[in-house]
Backbone bond lengths (Angstrom), bond angles and torsions (degrees), N, CA, C in turn:
res aa  C-N    CA-C-N  psi(-1)  N-CA   C-N-CA  omega(-1)  CA-C   N-CA-C  phi
1 M - - - 1.465 - - 1.524 109.73 -
2 L 1.330 116.94 142.82 1.455 121.47 -178.29 1.520 110.91 -62.42
3 K 1.322 115.31 136.92 1.472 120.85 179.49 1.528 109.06 -90.18
4 N 1.323 116.38 70.29 1.449 122.10 -179.79 1.522 107.39 -134.25
5 P 1.336 118.40 111.66 1.474 119.79 -174.22 1.518 113.53 -60.54
6 R 1.334 117.36 -29.95 1.468 118.20 -178.28 1.523 112.04 -75.90
7 L 1.347 117.28 -15.63 1.462 120.82 178.50 1.525 112.83 -103.36
8 Q 1.313 117.58 1.07 1.462 119.83 -174.98 1.514 112.68 -59.68
9 S 1.324 116.57 -41.11 1.470 119.22 -178.00 1.521 111.06 -63.27
10 L 1.328 117.01 -45.27 1.456 120.17 179.66 1.521 110.71 -65.50
11 N 1.327 117.64 -41.58 1.460 120.23 -179.88 1.520 111.89 -64.39
12 R 1.317 117.51 -35.43 1.460 120.56 179.16 1.522 111.83 -71.07
13 R 1.327 116.27 -32.93 1.459 119.86 -170.73 1.520 112.81 -80.69
14 F 1.330 117.78 -27.04 1.453 119.91 -167.47 1.525 111.71 -117.62
15 P 1.322 117.54 165.80 1.459 121.52 -169.86 1.529 113.50 -62.65
16 K 1.318 114.22 165.89 1.454 120.03 -179.98 1.521 112.26 -86.45
17 R 1.324 117.78 -7.73 1.464 119.35 165.40 1.526 106.96 -76.66
18 P 1.339 118.49 171.98 1.468 118.52 175.77 1.528 111.62 -56.80
19 W 1.333 115.10 142.50 1.456 119.03 174.93 1.522 109.70 -60.26
20 I 1.309 116.54 138.47 1.459 121.39 168.19 1.526 106.21 -94.41
21 I 1.326 115.81 117.40 1.462 122.21 -175.96 1.527 107.62 -114.99
22 A 1.319 116.12 110.30 1.467 121.17 -174.25 1.525 109.77 -76.48
23 H 1.321 116.33 113.27 1.457 124.26 -174.40 1.527 110.61 -73.70
24 R 1.335 115.75 107.16 1.474 122.03 -174.91 1.524 110.34 59.17
25 G 1.338 116.42 30.63 1.451 122.35 -172.67 1.516 110.40 84.58
26 A 1.328 116.02 -160.30 1.465 120.18 176.20 1.526 108.30 -81.31
27 S 1.333 114.83 65.87 1.467 121.05 -165.91 1.518 114.06 -76.81
28 G 1.338 117.74 -9.34 1.455 118.94 174.22 1.505 112.97 -78.12
29 L 1.330 116.39 -12.31 1.462 121.04 -173.84 1.516 113.64 -117.15
30 V 1.327 117.29 -27.81 1.473 122.38 -177.47 1.527 108.29 -142.25
31 P 1.330 118.41 167.63 1.467 119.86 -175.77 1.521 113.62 -58.17
32 E 1.323 115.41 131.05 1.464 123.13 -174.18 1.523 112.64 -64.45
33 N 1.344 114.18 151.64 1.467 121.98 172.93 1.527 113.18 56.03
34 T 1.333 115.57 31.85 1.461 120.69 174.15 1.525 108.42 -114.08
35 L 1.328 116.59 161.25 1.461 119.45 175.62 1.519 111.01 -59.29
36 T 1.324 117.27 -33.21 1.462 121.30 177.27 1.521 110.72 -60.91
37 A 1.332 116.75 -44.00 1.470 121.03 179.96 1.519 111.22 -66.11
38 F 1.326 117.19 -37.46 1.460 120.40 -178.80 1.525 111.27 -72.01
39 V 1.322 116.93 -42.92 1.474 120.35 179.68 1.519 110.20 -64.82
40 L 1.328 117.86 -41.88 1.456 120.03 178.81 1.527 110.66 -62.53
41 A 1.320 117.54 -41.37 1.465 120.64 178.47 1.522 111.05 -60.64
42 V 1.322 116.52 -40.58 1.472 120.05 177.19 1.527 109.80 -62.30
43 E 1.324 116.69 -45.46 1.471 120.50 179.67 1.520 111.57 -61.80
44 Q 1.332 116.63 -28.18 1.459 120.99 -178.46 1.526 112.93 -88.85
45 G 1.314 117.53 5.07 1.449 120.11 172.52 1.510 116.16 88.75
46 T 1.335 117.34 25.05 1.466 118.86 176.38 1.531 110.43 -68.50
47 D 1.325 115.49 158.09 1.467 121.11 176.92 1.524 111.43 -97.13
48 L 1.325 115.90 -40.88 1.460 121.78 178.23 1.520 109.01 -132.56
49 I 1.315 115.03 153.80 1.458 122.70 171.59 1.524 108.10 -105.45
50 E 1.331 116.68 128.85 1.463 120.76 170.98 1.525 107.26 -94.71
51 L 1.332 116.73 129.79 1.459 120.97 -178.59 1.524 109.58 -144.02
52 D 1.322 115.50 151.59 1.462 122.57 -172.52 1.521 110.65 -106.33
53 L 1.336 115.53 132.22 1.464 120.94 -174.49 1.526 111.00 -108.19
54 R 1.331 115.16 130.23 1.464 122.02 174.19 1.523 109.64 -134.37
55 L 1.331 115.38 163.78 1.462 121.86 -173.60 1.520 110.38 -110.14
56 T 1.335 116.23 133.87 1.457 121.06 175.44 1.533 110.09 -81.90
57 S 1.315 115.78 170.49 1.465 119.68 179.94 1.524 111.86 -66.64
58 D 1.335 116.84 -22.98 1.469 119.45 179.64 1.533 112.19 -105.72
59 G 1.343 116.62 20.79 1.449 120.09 166.27 1.512 117.43 87.43
60 H 1.327 118.75 18.29 1.465 121.56 177.06 1.533 109.72 -97.81
61 I 1.333 116.50 149.29 1.455 121.23 174.64 1.522 108.39 -92.56
62 V 1.337 115.49 121.54 1.459 120.86 177.46 1.524 109.26 -118.86
63 I 1.332 114.74 165.67 1.460 121.56 -174.13 1.525 108.54 -106.39
64 L 1.329 115.23 105.10 1.466 121.56 177.86 1.518 107.52 -158.51
65 H 1.312 116.66 138.90 1.464 119.52 -177.55 1.516 112.19 -77.81
66 D 1.314 117.19 -52.88 1.462 121.00 -172.48 1.522 111.30 -78.71
67 A 1.339 115.24 152.88 1.463 119.63 171.90 1.524 110.56 -68.25
68 A 1.343 116.03 -31.46 1.454 121.92 -178.85 1.524 110.56 -102.14
69 L 1.320 115.87 161.41 1.454 121.98 -172.14 1.524 114.04 -94.37
70 E 1.328 117.77 -15.73 1.456 120.46 -165.84 1.531 114.83 -65.82
71 R 1.325 118.80 -35.71 1.474 119.44 -171.85 1.527 112.64 -67.81
72 T 1.319 117.98 -36.07 1.463 119.41 -172.88 1.520 114.68 -114.28
73 T 1.327 119.19 -12.48 1.463 121.18 -175.81 1.519 110.50 -128.69
74 N 1.318 116.03 179.60 1.465 121.55 173.34 1.527 111.61 -94.17
75 G 1.316 116.86 16.19 1.459 121.77 179.21 1.511 112.52 -91.73
76 R 1.316 115.33 175.00 1.462 122.80 179.49 1.523 108.83 -135.44
77 G 1.322 116.28 149.14 1.452 120.91 176.51 1.515 111.84 93.34
78 F 1.332 114.89 -166.46 1.453 121.93 -175.47 1.528 111.28 -99.64
79 V 1.330 114.77 150.08 1.459 120.06 179.63 1.522 110.62 -55.51
80 H 1.342 116.87 -45.95 1.465 119.91 -173.38 1.532 113.48 -70.73
81 E 1.338 117.27 -6.10 1.463 120.84 176.65 1.528 112.38 -88.94
82 H 1.337 117.33 -5.38 1.456 121.52 -172.98 1.525 111.32 -119.27
83 T 1.322 115.03 148.55 1.464 120.17 172.78 1.530 109.28 -76.87
84 L 1.321 115.26 165.81 1.459 119.28 176.41 1.527 110.60 -60.24
85 A 1.315 116.97 -42.94 1.470 119.87 -179.14 1.528 110.98 -59.85
86 E 1.319 116.87 -41.01 1.463 120.30 178.63 1.527 111.02 -65.37
87 L 1.321 116.60 -43.60 1.465 120.23 -177.95 1.527 111.14 -65.28
88 Q 1.306 117.19 -35.73 1.456 118.88 -176.26 1.533 112.87 -80.38
89 Q 1.317 116.03 1.50 1.471 120.38 168.87 1.523 111.81 -85.89
90 L 1.325 116.62 -11.86 1.465 120.68 -175.29 1.519 111.51 -82.95
91 D 1.338 115.16 160.49 1.463 123.21 178.75 1.523 108.33 -97.09
92 A 1.346 117.15 106.30 1.464 121.21 -177.40 1.525 112.43 -79.60
93 G 1.321 117.47 -5.57 1.461 120.85 174.76 1.507 113.13 -105.14
94 Y 1.319 116.37 7.58 1.465 121.89 -169.59 1.523 113.04 -60.23
95 A 1.329 117.82 -42.65 1.465 121.17 -170.23 1.521 113.71 -99.22
96 F 1.329 118.30 -1.21 1.466 119.65 -174.07 1.522 111.11 -73.95
97 T 1.332 115.61 130.70 1.457 121.64 178.72 1.513 109.34 -144.96
98 L 1.309 115.35 146.31 1.469 121.03 176.19 1.521 111.89 -109.88
99 D 1.325 116.83 -0.02 1.469 119.78 -175.18 1.529 112.09 -131.96
100 G 1.331 115.29 35.45 1.458 119.28 175.02 1.508 115.18 71.13
101 G 1.324 117.59 20.06 1.453 120.71 176.83 1.508 114.87 100.00
102 A 1.328 117.74 3.76 1.465 119.37 176.72 1.530 110.53 -69.32
103 T 1.322 116.00 -37.36 1.461 120.52 178.27 1.521 109.69 -137.46
104 F 1.336 115.24 156.99 1.464 122.60 179.02 1.530 106.92 -130.99
105 P 1.333 117.15 81.85 1.467 120.38 -167.23 1.516 115.51 -68.03
106 F 1.328 118.75 -16.45 1.468 120.42 -178.73 1.525 112.78 -104.71
107 R 1.318 116.43 0.84 1.464 119.68 -179.29 1.530 110.14 -67.49
108 G 1.336 115.57 130.79 1.457 120.06 176.26 1.515 115.43 79.30
109 L 1.332 117.43 11.57 1.462 120.32 -178.48 1.528 112.98 -94.49
110 G 1.316 116.61 1.30 1.464 119.21 175.44 1.516 115.22 92.98
111 L 1.332 118.22 12.49 1.461 119.60 176.83 1.525 109.02 -70.04
112 R 1.326 116.43 135.54 1.450 121.93 -176.01 1.526 110.64 -125.33
113 I 1.318 116.09 161.92 1.463 121.61 171.70 1.522 107.16 -72.26
114 P 1.338 118.43 117.77 1.467 118.58 -177.06 1.523 112.48 -85.27
115 T 1.299 115.79 159.82 1.462 121.49 169.30 1.525 108.57 -88.20
116 L 1.328 116.29 162.06 1.457 120.25 176.90 1.524 110.50 -60.86
117 E 1.313 117.34 -40.56 1.466 119.48 -178.29 1.529 111.29 -66.28
118 E 1.331 117.95 -33.37 1.466 120.24 174.96 1.519 111.04 -64.58
119 V 1.322 116.61 -39.76 1.461 120.00 179.24 1.523 110.30 -64.98
120 I 1.333 116.47 -45.42 1.461 120.15 -179.96 1.530 110.26 -59.87
121 A 1.325 116.83 -40.16 1.464 120.43 -179.73 1.523 112.18 -69.64
122 T 1.324 116.79 -24.96 1.470 121.49 -176.61 1.521 112.62 -87.07
123 L 1.332 117.35 -37.47 1.464 120.31 -174.26 1.527 111.12 -74.36
124 P 1.326 117.30 140.15 1.470 120.10 173.63 1.526 111.25 -63.33
125 Q 1.311 115.94 156.40 1.458 121.40 -176.29 1.518 112.85 -63.62
126 H 1.332 118.56 -23.44 1.463 119.51 -176.69 1.528 112.95 -83.85
127 I 1.324 117.88 -3.64 1.464 121.29 -177.95 1.526 109.92 -94.96
128 G 1.330 115.76 129.65 1.456 120.54 176.33 1.520 111.97 -83.82
129 M 1.324 115.76 168.25 1.463 121.38 179.66 1.522 110.26 -133.06
130 N 1.325 115.10 126.93 1.450 121.67 169.33 1.528 105.82 -101.40
131 A 1.326 115.61 96.69 1.466 121.70 -174.55 1.523 109.10 -91.16
132 E 1.331 116.17 108.55 1.464 120.08 -179.83 1.524 109.96 -93.55
133 V 1.306 115.69 118.39 1.468 121.09 178.31 1.519 107.92 -84.21
134 K 1.325 116.14 118.31 1.465 120.72 -179.44 1.526 109.61 -81.65
135 S 1.322 114.74 131.26 1.461 120.98 -178.09 1.513 108.68 -160.94
136 A 1.317 116.89 134.75 1.468 122.23 176.50 1.524 108.66 -99.42
137 P 1.336 118.37 105.66 1.468 120.45 -174.17 1.526 114.37 -59.62
138 W 1.343 116.99 -25.39 1.466 121.02 -178.44 1.528 112.64 -81.19
139 D 1.333 117.18 -6.75 1.468 122.22 -178.26 1.522 108.06 -115.17
140 P 1.332 118.96 104.65 1.471 120.36 -176.31 1.522 113.77 -55.23
141 A 1.325 117.08 -37.96 1.468 119.50 -179.65 1.515 111.00 -67.53
142 D 1.334 116.83 -41.34 1.452 119.27 -179.63 1.529 111.04 -70.95
143 R 1.332 116.56 -37.40 1.469 119.15 175.50 1.528 110.14 -60.31
144 R 1.307 117.17 -41.30 1.471 119.70 178.59 1.520 110.50 -62.99
145 R 1.339 117.46 -39.33 1.469 119.35 176.00 1.531 110.31 -61.06
146 G 1.324 116.48 -40.67 1.461 119.80 177.33 1.510 111.94 -61.84
147 Q 1.325 116.58 -40.05 1.462 119.91 179.20 1.532 111.24 -68.62
148 V 1.319 117.02 -34.66 1.473 120.19 175.49 1.530 109.60 -63.83
149 I 1.335 117.00 -42.16 1.464 119.89 176.21 1.526 109.93 -58.94
150 A 1.344 116.33 -43.82 1.470 120.25 178.57 1.522 110.88 -58.43
151 E 1.303 116.76 -44.48 1.467 120.46 179.30 1.522 111.11 -62.74
152 K 1.325 116.41 -42.11 1.460 120.27 179.83 1.523 111.40 -67.67
153 L 1.324 117.41 -34.54 1.456 120.61 176.65 1.525 111.23 -61.37
154 V 1.323 115.47 -45.61 1.462 119.78 179.59 1.527 110.35 -62.15
155 T 1.319 116.93 -41.96 1.462 120.36 177.19 1.521 111.41 -61.65
156 L 1.330 116.64 -40.27 1.463 121.08 179.17 1.527 110.99 -63.69
157 V 1.324 116.86 -41.40 1.463 120.31 178.55 1.523 110.69 -65.05
158 R 1.317 117.14 -36.13 1.466 119.47 177.14 1.525 111.16 -64.74
159 R 1.334 116.87 -35.10 1.466 120.46 178.65 1.530 111.76 -75.97
160 H 1.339 115.68 -30.13 1.467 121.48 -177.08 1.525 108.59 -128.51
161 P 1.331 118.14 78.39 1.467 121.44 -174.11 1.524 114.14 -58.53
162 D 1.339 118.07 -23.76 1.461 120.20 178.86 1.527 111.93 -63.44
163 L 1.350 117.40 -22.59 1.460 120.40 177.90 1.523 111.87 -62.60
164 R 1.308 116.47 -28.74 1.464 120.44 -178.51 1.531 111.54 -57.70
165 E 1.331 116.35 -30.50 1.465 121.29 -178.79 1.522 112.12 -75.88
166 R 1.333 117.27 -13.60 1.471 120.82 -169.06 1.517 113.94 -121.65
167 L 1.318 118.18 -6.82 1.454 121.37 -164.57 1.525 112.95 -108.29
168 L 1.326 115.69 132.35 1.461 123.93 167.17 1.519 106.28 -122.79
169 V 1.331 117.33 120.09 1.463 122.33 -179.26 1.521 108.12 -95.29
170 S 1.324 116.84 127.17 1.458 120.47 -179.91 1.519 110.43 -130.00
171 S 1.332 115.19 161.80 1.465 121.35 178.16 1.520 108.57 -169.77
172 F 1.320 115.85 158.31 1.467 121.13 168.46 1.524 110.84 -82.85
173 D 1.316 117.20 -14.59 1.465 122.51 -173.23 1.531 109.77 -102.97
174 A 1.335 116.09 111.30 1.467 120.53 -179.12 1.521 111.94 -61.45
175 A 1.331 118.02 -30.79 1.463 119.88 -179.61 1.528 111.14 -63.02
176 V 1.320 116.72 -34.31 1.463 121.13 177.15 1.523 110.02 -67.48
177 L 1.336 116.24 -47.86 1.463 119.83 -179.62 1.522 111.13 -63.89
178 D 1.315 116.93 -37.52 1.465 119.66 179.29 1.525 111.49 -67.08
179 T 1.322 116.95 -30.58 1.471 120.29 175.12 1.523 110.42 -64.29
180 V 1.334 116.39 -44.65 1.463 119.71 177.16 1.520 110.55 -61.28
181 R 1.325 117.24 -46.49 1.452 121.06 -176.42 1.533 111.12 -62.05
182 R 1.337 116.25 -38.16 1.463 120.07 179.67 1.526 110.97 -65.31
183 L 1.317 116.79 -39.09 1.462 120.97 -175.59 1.527 112.82 -85.49
184 D 1.331 116.44 -28.49 1.463 120.66 -179.44 1.528 108.54 -147.94
185 P 1.326 117.68 92.07 1.464 121.16 -174.65 1.522 114.74 -64.67
186 E 1.335 118.03 -12.15 1.458 119.95 -174.40 1.527 113.95 -96.72
187 L 1.322 118.59 -13.59 1.460 119.42 179.99 1.526 110.12 -71.72
188 P 1.337 118.52 132.16 1.469 119.94 179.08 1.523 111.76 -72.49
189 L 1.332 114.93 141.82 1.457 122.23 -174.94 1.525 110.48 -125.57
190 G 1.330 115.77 142.19 1.453 121.29 177.57 1.513 111.40 -126.55
191 L 1.341 116.60 131.23 1.466 121.23 177.53 1.521 109.43 -94.16
192 C 1.331 116.13 120.97 1.461 122.14 174.46 1.529 108.78 -86.01
193 T 1.329 116.83 137.74 1.460 119.97 -176.84 1.525 111.03 -131.69
194 L 1.321 114.61 158.73 1.461 123.91 173.33 1.525 108.96 -112.99
195 P 1.325 117.82 153.73 1.468 120.06 -177.66 1.531 113.02 -78.05
196 I 1.321 115.35 50.60 1.468 120.61 174.96 1.521 109.17 -82.98
197 A 1.319 116.09 -46.05 1.464 122.40 173.44 1.524 108.47 -96.02
198 P 1.348 118.24 158.69 1.466 120.31 174.95 1.521 111.57 -57.54
199 L 1.316 115.53 151.70 1.459 121.15 -175.75 1.534 112.63 -54.61
200 P 1.344 120.48 -44.85 1.474 118.66 178.78 1.528 113.16 -61.72
201 E 1.337 117.19 -32.21 1.465 119.24 178.12 1.526 111.24 -71.17
202 Q 1.332 116.46 -35.73 1.462 119.33 175.34 1.525 110.48 -60.66
203 L 1.332 115.67 -43.67 1.465 119.58 178.35 1.519 110.53 -63.95
204 R 1.319 117.00 -43.25 1.466 120.44 -178.20 1.528 110.80 -58.24
205 S 1.319 116.74 -42.17 1.459 120.62 179.11 1.526 110.91 -62.05
206 T 1.342 116.88 -39.10 1.463 121.07 179.31 1.518 111.04 -66.05
207 V 1.338 116.15 -42.70 1.467 120.97 -179.71 1.525 110.95 -65.58
208 E 1.329 116.04 -44.81 1.461 120.01 -176.75 1.517 111.96 -61.96
209 R 1.321 116.86 -29.25 1.463 120.38 -179.22 1.528 112.58 -88.27
210 D 1.337 116.59 1.06 1.456 121.92 176.09 1.525 112.11 61.67
211 Y 1.348 116.09 39.29 1.445 119.76 172.99 1.529 109.50 -84.99
212 D 1.321 115.92 178.69 1.455 121.15 -171.86 1.520 113.57 -112.21
213 A 1.320 116.68 -18.55 1.462 120.26 -178.06 1.523 109.46 -142.84
214 F 1.317 114.36 147.16 1.462 123.70 -179.24 1.522 106.72 -117.73
215 H 1.362 116.13 121.52 1.461 121.59 -175.53 1.534 109.90 -116.97
216 P 1.331 117.81 81.69 1.461 120.24 178.97 1.529 111.86 -83.85
217 M 1.314 115.26 156.94 1.455 121.59 176.18 1.524 109.61 -79.13
218 D 1.315 116.58 138.34 1.464 119.87 -176.30 1.522 112.10 -61.52
219 I 1.314 118.00 -34.75 1.464 121.00 -179.46 1.529 110.75 -57.43
220 G 1.323 116.91 -33.17 1.459 120.12 -179.78 1.515 114.49 -98.09
221 F 1.354 116.24 6.81 1.464 119.81 -178.81 1.524 107.73 -86.62
222 D 1.333 115.23 85.50 1.455 122.52 -164.19 1.525 112.52 -99.10
223 E 1.330 115.93 -150.60 1.468 120.79 -177.16 1.526 113.03 -64.35
224 H 1.323 117.07 -13.84 1.465 120.46 176.20 1.530 112.34 -83.68
225 G 1.333 117.63 -2.30 1.453 121.32 -170.78 1.515 114.49 -56.70
226 A 1.334 117.17 -49.01 1.467 119.83 -177.35 1.524 111.29 -61.37
227 A 1.330 116.64 -43.82 1.467 120.43 -179.60 1.522 110.85 -66.76
228 V 1.329 116.90 -37.31 1.462 120.79 179.86 1.529 110.69 -66.90
229 V 1.329 117.60 -41.23 1.463 120.39 177.10 1.525 109.98 -60.67
230 S 1.325 117.28 -45.80 1.470 120.47 179.71 1.521 111.09 -61.52
231 A 1.338 116.12 -44.67 1.464 119.88 -179.44 1.522 111.02 -65.38
232 A 1.323 116.95 -39.75 1.468 120.45 178.69 1.525 110.32 -61.66
233 H 1.315 116.90 -44.41 1.464 120.16 -178.18 1.523 111.72 -65.86
234 L 1.318 117.37 -32.63 1.465 119.84 177.52 1.525 111.68 -63.63
235 T 1.339 116.77 -27.97 1.467 120.71 179.82 1.529 112.48 -98.18
236 G 1.338 117.22 2.82 1.464 120.81 177.37 1.511 115.06 88.33
237 L 1.335 118.11 8.96 1.466 120.62 179.30 1.520 111.10 -87.83
238 S 1.334 115.76 142.92 1.459 120.27 167.24 1.524 108.44 -89.32
239 V 1.321 116.06 152.65 1.462 123.00 -179.99 1.526 107.80 -119.13
240 N 1.326 115.96 114.46 1.463 122.42 -178.01 1.522 107.94 -121.03
241 V 1.319 117.35 114.98 1.471 122.56 -169.73 1.526 109.83 -98.51
242 W 1.342 116.00 137.52 1.465 122.20 178.30 1.531 109.75 -126.83
243 T 1.317 116.33 161.02 1.456 131.79 -30.45 1.528 105.53 -95.35
244 V 1.317 117.70 126.34 1.460 123.02 -169.61 1.525 108.54 -113.30
245 D 1.333 116.41 103.32 1.460 120.23 -176.31 1.519 113.73 -110.17
246 S 1.317 118.05 -0.64 1.457 122.06 173.84 1.530 108.31 -95.44
247 P 1.330 118.59 118.86 1.463 119.69 178.09 1.532 112.72 -56.42
248 A 1.344 116.74 -38.34 1.460 119.54 179.65 1.528 110.64 -63.46
249 R 1.319 116.48 -40.58 1.468 119.76 178.11 1.523 110.59 -66.74
250 A 1.310 117.60 -38.47 1.460 120.44 177.77 1.518 110.86 -59.96
251 V 1.323 116.61 -39.79 1.463 120.63 177.98 1.524 110.44 -64.91
252 E 1.323 117.72 -41.45 1.467 121.11 177.46 1.527 111.00 -58.98
253 L 1.318 116.43 -45.75 1.460 120.44 -178.94 1.524 111.43 -66.78
254 A 1.325 115.93 -39.63 1.465 118.83 177.43 1.524 110.65 -61.26
255 A 1.321 117.06 -38.76 1.458 120.89 178.91 1.524 111.71 -65.71
256 L 1.328 117.03 -26.99 1.468 120.94 176.89 1.525 112.14 -77.44
257 G 1.325 116.40 -11.61 1.460 119.87 177.32 1.507 115.41 95.77
258 V 1.356 118.12 15.30 1.463 117.96 177.81 1.527 109.28 -63.19
259 D 1.308 115.84 154.89 1.463 121.52 -174.00 1.511 113.09 -91.34
260 G 1.336 117.28 -24.57 1.449 120.17 -178.25 1.515 111.31 -148.88
261 I 1.331 115.39 144.15 1.459 123.30 175.30 1.524 106.78 -115.53
262 I 1.312 116.69 116.10 1.462 122.11 178.59 1.526 107.16 -94.12
263 T 1.330 116.87 117.49 1.458 121.25 -167.70 1.521 111.69 -142.66
264 D 1.335 115.10 149.56 1.464 121.15 173.75 1.531 112.06 -78.75
265 Y 1.348 116.81 -13.29 1.463 122.36 -174.43 1.533 109.40 -126.08
266 P 1.321 117.70 75.81 1.466 119.41 -172.92 1.525 114.47 -61.95
267 E 1.317 118.17 -38.93 1.458 119.16 -176.84 1.521 111.47 -68.97
268 A 1.324 117.46 -47.82 1.466 120.37 -179.84 1.521 110.75 -62.66
269 T 1.320 116.82 -38.72 1.463 120.97 179.57 1.522 111.09 -66.37
270 R 1.320 116.18 -45.48 1.469 120.06 179.79 1.515 111.17 -62.07
271 H 1.328 116.98 -45.64 1.460 120.12 -179.20 1.523 111.34 -61.64
272 A 1.334 117.20 -41.19 1.466 120.28 -178.77 1.527 110.97 -63.30
273 I 1.326 115.85 -44.05 1.468 119.38 -178.79 1.518 110.60 -67.69
274 E 1.319 117.53 -42.94 1.455 119.81 -178.38 1.526 111.89 -67.40
275 R 1.335 116.91 -35.16 1.467 118.81 176.38 1.529 110.74 -66.58
276 A 1.339 115.67 -40.94 1.463 119.07 -174.70 1.520 113.34 -79.09
277 L 1.313 116.82 -38.70 1.457 120.01 -170.19 1.518 113.48 -116.65
278 G 1.311 118.53 -10.14 1.461 120.93 -175.41 1.516 110.15 89.51
279 S 1.314 116.42 160.61 1.464 121.62 -174.06 1.511 113.75 -76.02
280 F 1.328 118.36 -15.26 1.460 119.57 -171.84 1.511 111.01 -129.55
281 V 1.322 115.94 50.47 1.448 120.70 173.59 1.518 108.68 -68.33
282 Q 1.315 118.11 129.32 1.466 121.57 -177.90 1.518 109.93 -81.89
283 R 1.329 116.31 120.89 1.452 119.44 173.76 1.524 109.11 -75.34
284 P 1.334 117.53 152.65 1.466 119.87 178.69 1.516 111.19 -58.47
């Protein structure tokens, strides 16, 4: 088990095989970042839910990946331009299709953009949350929104201390993570990275900032992967790779010793790993 005090609660709560982290819920099967996607992921045996946090114009935290509404809903414009009441009038299942747009099976069924508090109230206590704060570092206004989300997250944890046992806060924006660390030094933090820099440099940046988890993209998880996992574990970091939708690839990563697999298909991923490695593979 990783020797990192901020990750002890998560390590104690979840299996000794790699964590199965449902990417926006079971988003390969149902509309992403909806309560339906999160509940299905729980039913399929996920360990943590990965969900994306954005800020409404009236200061509420809602769950949506994109800054804009068009890809997943019947809305228009940016999330931060709308109030919570306006956003919850939208159809969050409007654009979901499994057949290239021939049918839209969730359109008109009442799926809504949830708030973070609705998700917390819906998820069972044994399910962890990888809460990714969305923030564009090149946009000062959007970065400030990300920092406001960070501040609100810390306030929420103070109101609900049990969340501390279940929560991993992640972001691509170090300024957001540093805001959390300043306000609550004990909450575990994960840096999400893109394969712009070589994989060892991505890890080095995570270590230097004293974060707790390293979230590299699978596309860039190259021949350096095994060495990077070993180096991360020596410094107490967990390595959670995104987005892994091939069961065979998930098994490869589990064999390398990664700590978490972030996937759109939690059940298929879990079954593949458990068949290949057994249910109780000991993480370093």
